[in-house]
C-alpha positions as CSV (number, residue, x, y, z in Angstrom):
1,X,-88.9,-16.0,2.9
2,X,-88.1,-13.6,6.1
3,X,-85.3,-14.5,7.9
4,X,-84.0,-12.8,10.9
5,X,-80.6,-13.3,12.6
6,X,-79.4,-13.1,15.9
7,X,-75.9,-12.9,17.0
8,X,-73.5,-12.6,20.0
9,X,-75.9,-11.9,22.3
10,X,-73.8,-13.1,25.6
11,X,-76.2,-13.1,27.6
12,X,-74.8,-13.3,31.2
13,X,-76.7,-15.2,34.5
14,X,-78.7,-12.5,36.4
15,X,-81.3,-9.7,35.1
16,X,-80.2,-7.1,34.0
17,X,-80.0,-4.8,30.1
18,X,-79.1,-8.1,28.1
19,X,-81.8,-9.7,28.6
20,X,-84.4,-6.7,28.3
21,X,-83.0,-6.0,24.9
22,X,-83.3,-9.7,24.3
23,X,-86.7,-9.7,24.9
24,X,-87.5,-6.4,22.3
25,X,-85.5,-8.4,19.9
26,X,-87.7,-11.6,20.2
27,X,-90.8,-9.4,20.2
28,X,-89.9,-7.6,16.9
29,X,-89.0,-11.3,14.9
30,X,-92.5,-11.8,16.2
31,X,-94.4,-9.1,15.2
32,X,-92.4,-8.4,11.8
33,X,-94.2,-12.4,11.2
34,X,-90.9,-13.9,9.7
35,X,-90.8,-17.1,8.8
36,X,-87.9,-18.2,10.6
37,X,-85.1,-17.0,13.0
38,X,-81.5,-18.4,13.3
39,X,-79.8,-17.3,16.6
40,X,-76.2,-18.0,15.6
41,X,-73.9,-18.2,17.9
42,X,-72.3,-16.4,21.2
43,X,-75.7,-17.0,22.9
44,X,-74.0,-17.0,26.7
45,X,-70.7,-14.7,28.1
46,X,-68.0,-17.4,28.4
47,X,-69.4,-19.4,30.6
48,X,-71.5,-21.6,28.5
49,X,-74.4,-20.8,31.1
50,X,-77.4,-23.2,31.5
51,X,-79.3,-20.8,33.5
52,X,-78.7,-18.2,30.7
53,X,-79.1,-20.3,27.5
54,X,-82.4,-22.0,30.0
55,X,-83.6,-18.4,30.0
56,X,-83.3,-18.0,26.4
57,X,-85.3,-21.1,25.6
58,X,-88.4,-20.1,28.1
59,X,-88.2,-16.5,25.9
60,X,-88.5,-18.0,22.9
61,X,-92.0,-17.6,21.4
62,X,-93.7,-20.4,19.7
63,X,-93.1,-18.7,16.3
64,X,-91.5,-18.4,13.9
65,X,-89.3,-21.2,14.0
66,X,-86.0,-21.2,15.7
67,X,-82.3,-23.0,15.1
68,X,-80.0,-22.2,17.2
69,X,-76.2,-22.3,16.4
70,X,-72.9,-22.3,18.5
71,X,-70.8,-19.7,18.3
72,X,-66.9,-19.9,19.5
73,X,-68.1,-18.5,23.0
74,X,-70.5,-21.8,23.8
75,X,-70.4,-25.2,24.6
76,X,-72.1,-27.9,22.0
77,X,-73.3,-30.0,24.6
78,X,-74.8,-27.5,26.6
79,X,-77.0,-26.2,23.6
80,X,-78.2,-29.1,22.5
81,X,-78.7,-30.5,25.9
82,X,-81.2,-27.4,26.9
83,X,-82.4,-26.5,23.7
84,X,-82.7,-30.1,21.7
85,X,-83.4,-31.8,18.6
86,X,-86.1,-29.3,18.0
87,X,-83.9,-25.8,17.9
88,X,-80.7,-27.1,17.3
89,X,-81.8,-29.8,14.3
90,X,-78.6,-32.2,14.4
91,X,-76.3,-32.9,17.5
92,X,-73.1,-32.5,15.1
93,X,-74.5,-28.9,14.3
94,X,-74.0,-28.6,10.9
95,X,-77.2,-30.0,8.4
96,X,-79.3,-28.7,5.5
97,X,-82.7,-27.5,5.1
98,X,-84.9,-27.1,2.3
99,X,-87.5,-24.5,3.3
100,X,-89.8,-23.6,0.1
101,X,-87.3,-23.2,-2.4
102,X,-84.3,-22.3,-0.8
103,X,-82.3,-24.3,0.8
104,X,-79.9,-23.3,3.9
105,X,-77.1,-24.6,4.7
106,X,-75.0,-24.6,9.0
107,X,-71.8,-25.3,9.8
108,X,-70.8,-24.9,13.5
109,X,-67.4,-23.1,13.8
110,X,-67.5,-23.1,17.5
111,X,-64.4,-24.5,17.7
112,X,-62.8,-21.6,16.3
113,X,-62.5,-22.8,12.3
114,X,-64.6,-24.9,10.1
115,X,-63.2,-28.6,10.3
116,X,-62.3,-30.3,6.9
117,X,-65.9,-32.5,7.4
118,X,-67.9,-29.8,7.0
119,X,-66.1,-27.8,4.0
120,X,-66.5,-31.7,2.7
121,X,-70.3,-31.4,3.7
122,X,-71.1,-28.4,2.1
123,X,-68.7,-29.4,-1.2
124,X,-71.4,-32.4,-1.7
125,X,-74.5,-29.8,-0.9
126,X,-73.3,-27.3,-3.8
127,X,-73.3,-30.4,-5.7
128,X,-76.8,-31.4,-5.2
129,X,-78.0,-28.1,-6.1
130,X,-76.4,-28.4,-9.5
């Protein structure tokens, strides 16, 4: 399984070099025939720009499967509104996925910490693997 992860894009509103770089990254991931792309937070500047998220959503290729996770500069409700369940998977932004022989665990640290319910979730998922 080939997974690519991109983080801290900090896409501003309007056209600039950052958007050009993002397009190059997405092209590379698509050419590499990856199985999964994870964009793990800080999609926009500190403004939670819906416009920047909509631009990214329109730029994402259909393949590979893409998962969007919030970072500390993102507002999870904005990501859910723009990317929806297809790319955000869970409204809570923490979940586990079984892909091939792998279990991937995703957690949401947009609050600058890992909440207790997510720590318990990780423990539960680990216990299920034993």
